[in-house]
C-alpha positions as CSV (number, residue, x, y, z in Angstrom):
1,X,-35.0,-15.8,38.9
2,X,-34.0,-19.6,39.9
3,X,-31.5,-18.4,42.6
4,X,-34.6,-16.3,43.9
5,X,-36.9,-19.4,43.8
6,X,-34.5,-21.3,45.5
7,X,-34.3,-18.9,48.3
8,X,-37.6,-18.0,48.7
9,X,-38.6,-21.8,48.9
10,X,-35.9,-22.8,51.6
11,X,-37.3,-19.9,53.5
12,X,-40.8,-20.9,53.2
13,X,-39.7,-24.7,54.5
14,X,-38.1,-23.0,57.7
15,X,-41.0,-20.7,58.7
16,X,-43.8,-23.0,57.7
17,X,-46.5,-24.2,60.5
18,X,-45.3,-27.9,61.2
19,X,-48.7,-28.8,62.7
20,X,-50.8,-28.3,59.2
21,X,-50.2,-29.7,55.5
22,X,-48.9,-27.8,52.5
23,X,-48.1,-28.6,49.1
24,X,-44.8,-26.6,47.2
25,X,-44.1,-26.5,43.7
26,X,-41.0,-24.8,42.4
27,X,-39.9,-23.7,39.3
28,X,-36.2,-23.8,39.4
29,X,-35.9,-22.1,35.6
30,X,-37.7,-19.3,34.4
31,X,-40.0,-20.8,31.8
32,X,-38.9,-19.8,28.2
33,X,-37.5,-16.8,29.7
34,X,-35.3,-15.9,26.7
35,X,-37.5,-17.3,23.8
36,X,-35.5,-18.0,20.3
37,X,-32.1,-18.6,22.4
38,X,-30.7,-21.7,22.8
39,X,-29.0,-20.6,26.3
40,X,-32.3,-21.0,27.8
41,X,-32.0,-24.7,27.7
42,X,-28.6,-25.0,29.4
43,X,-28.3,-25.6,33.0
44,X,-27.5,-22.8,35.5
45,X,-23.5,-21.8,35.9
46,X,-23.2,-23.6,39.3
47,X,-24.6,-26.8,38.1
48,X,-23.0,-27.1,34.8
49,X,-20.1,-29.7,36.0
50,X,-23.1,-31.9,36.7
51,X,-23.5,-32.5,33.1
52,X,-19.9,-32.6,32.0
53,X,-19.7,-35.5,29.1
54,X,-23.5,-35.9,29.3
55,X,-26.0,-36.2,26.3
56,X,-29.6,-36.5,26.1
57,X,-30.8,-38.9,23.8
58,X,-33.6,-38.0,21.2
59,X,-37.3,-39.2,22.7
60,X,-38.4,-42.1,20.8
61,X,-41.5,-39.7,19.7
62,X,-38.9,-37.4,17.9
63,X,-40.0,-38.9,14.5
64,X,-41.9,-37.4,11.6
65,X,-44.5,-40.6,11.8
66,X,-45.5,-39.4,15.6
67,X,-45.7,-35.5,14.0
68,X,-48.0,-36.5,11.5
69,X,-50.4,-38.1,14.0
70,X,-50.5,-35.1,16.2
71,X,-53.6,-33.1,16.8
72,X,-54.6,-30.5,13.9
73,X,-53.6,-27.5,16.0
74,X,-50.0,-28.8,15.9
75,X,-49.0,-26.9,12.7
76,X,-45.4,-25.8,11.6
77,X,-46.6,-22.3,13.1
78,X,-47.2,-23.4,16.4
79,X,-45.0,-22.2,19.1
80,X,-44.1,-25.5,20.7
81,X,-43.2,-26.8,17.4
82,X,-40.8,-23.6,17.2
83,X,-39.6,-24.4,20.4
84,X,-39.1,-28.3,19.4
85,X,-36.9,-27.4,16.5
């Protein structure tokens, strides 16, 4: 899906009318395409080499204190919380 989005976007940019404004939003990764699989968060195979020896730090808000002040609908059963874990 990512590769198809790339190709379609490039094709649109080639064909679009140059005398008219436009807006293009592209999602390169299929959002949560494989729920419950850690593989969905890894870069695409062609770009893996860009991330060798890189680490992503935890967000400053990834604390129990921050969790405790979230709105009431953010429960442990909330899908966003499941994905965060």
